[in-house]
C-alpha positions in Angstrom: 0.0 0.0 -0.1 3.0 2.4 0.7 3.8 2.2 -3.0 0.3 3.3 -3.9 0.8 6.3 -1.6 3.9 7.2 -3.5 2.3 7.0 -6.8 -0.8 8.9 -5.9 0.8 11.7 -3.8 2.4 13.7 -6.8 -0.9 13.4 -8.6 -2.8 14.7 -5.8 -0.3 17.6 -5.5 -0.8 18.4 -9.1 -4.5 18.5 -8.9 -4.2 20.6 -5.8 -1.9 23.0 -7.5 -4.3 23.4 -10.4 -7.1 24.1 -8.1 -4.8 26.7 -6.2 -3.9 28.4 -9.5 -7.5 28.5 -10.6 -8.6 30.1 -7.3 -5.7 32.7 -7.4 -6.5 33.6 -11.1 -10.1 34.1 -10.0 -9.1 36.3 -6.9 -6.9 38.3 -9.4 -9.6 38.8 -11.8 -11.9 40.0 -9.0 -9.3 42.2 -7.6 -8.9 43.7 -11.2 -12.5 44.2 -11.6 -12.7 46.0 -8.4 -9.9 48.2 -9.1 -11.4 49.0 -12.5 -14.9 49.8 -10.9 -12.9 52.1 -8.5 -11.2 54.0 -11.3 -14.6 54.4 -13.0 -16.0 55.8 -10.0 -13.0 58.2 -9.4 -13.3 59.3 -12.9 -17.1 59.8 -12.6 -16.5 61.8 -9.4 -13.8 63.8 -10.9 -16.1 64.6 -13.9 -18.8 65.5 -11.6 -16.6 67.9 -9.6 -15.4 69.6 -12.9 -19.0 70.1 -13.8 -20.0 71.5 -10.6 -17.1 74.0 -10.8 -18.2 74.9 -14.3 -21.8 75.5 -13.0 -20.4 77.4 -10.1 -18.3 79.7 -12.4 -21.3 80.4 -14.7 -23.5 81.4 -11.7 -21.2 84.4 -11.2 -20.4 85.2 -14.7 -22.0 87.8 -17.0 -21.2 86.0 -20.2 -24.5 84.3 -20.4 -26.3 87.6 -20.4 -23.9 89.2 -22.9 -24.2 86.3 -25.3 -28.1 86.5 -25.0 -27.9 90.2 -25.7 -25.6 90.0 -28.7 -27.7 87.2 -30.1 -31.0 88.9 -29.3 -30.1 92.3 -31.1 -30.7 91.2 -34.7 -33.8 89.3 -33.7 -35.3 92.4 -32.0 -34.2 94.6 -34.8 -36.0 92.4 -37.3 -39.4 93.5 -35.8 -38.5 97.3 -35.7 -39.9 98.9 -38.9 -36.9 100.3 -41.0 -34.2 98.0 -39.1 -34.4 95.1 -41.1 -31.9 96.4 -43.7 -29.4 97.1 -40.7 -29.6 93.4 -39.9 -29.3 92.3 -43.6 -26.3 94.5 -44.2 -24.7 93.4 -40.8 -25.1 89.8 -41.7 -23.8 90.5 -45.3 -20.8 92.3 -43.9 -20.2 89.4 -41.5 -20.2 87.0 -44.3 -17.4 88.8 -46.1 -15.1 88.5 -43.3 -12.3 85.7 -43.4 -13.3 82.3 -42.4 -10.7 82.3 -39.5 -12.7 85.2 -37.9 -16.0 83.6 -38.3 -14.6 80.4 -36.7 -13.1 82.5 -34.1 -16.5 84.3 -33.3 -18.1 80.8 -33.3 -15.5 79.4 -30.8 -15.8 82.4 -28.3 -19.4 82.2 -28.4 -19.3 78.6 -27.9 -17.1 78.5 -25.1 -18.6 81.4 -23.5 -22.1 79.5 -23.6 -20.2 76.3 -22.1 -20.2 74.2 -25.2 -17.2 71.9 -24.6 -16.4 71.0 -28.3 -16.3 74.3 -30.1 -14.4 72.5 -32.9 -17.5 70.4 -33.5 -19.6 73.5 -34.0 -17.0 75.0 -36.5 -17.0 71.7 -38.4 -20.9 71.9 -38.6 -20.7 75.3 -39.9 -18.1 74.3 -42.5 -20.3 71.6 -43.6 -23.2 73.8 -44.0 -21.4 76.5 -45.9 -19.9 73.8 -48.2 -23.4 72.5 -49.1 -24.8 76.1 -50.0 
């Protein structure tokens, strides 16, 4: 019987080793998953704090009111008799400015209004202009 123990013991060790490796691999995968979740939570928290900071900054800024005023002037003038030609002339003159200036105006107003991707807005304007 002793010879059977000598024969079975190494096989049992190998089987136990395989089980231990599977257990350690599973523990490692769980640890990676937990770290990934923690990283996502930290990123979300960081993004949330950044958004809150932007909102707080906007609450003490006059940029929104300025942008609203500038955008509203042509709209209001369109309803005042005799002012529509001023609006048309203004937009015609703006259309004659260089592209880089028009994109700069879009970028400034986009950033001022809190649009994070002004380049996307400029790309949209380029697409619209190329179609017309």
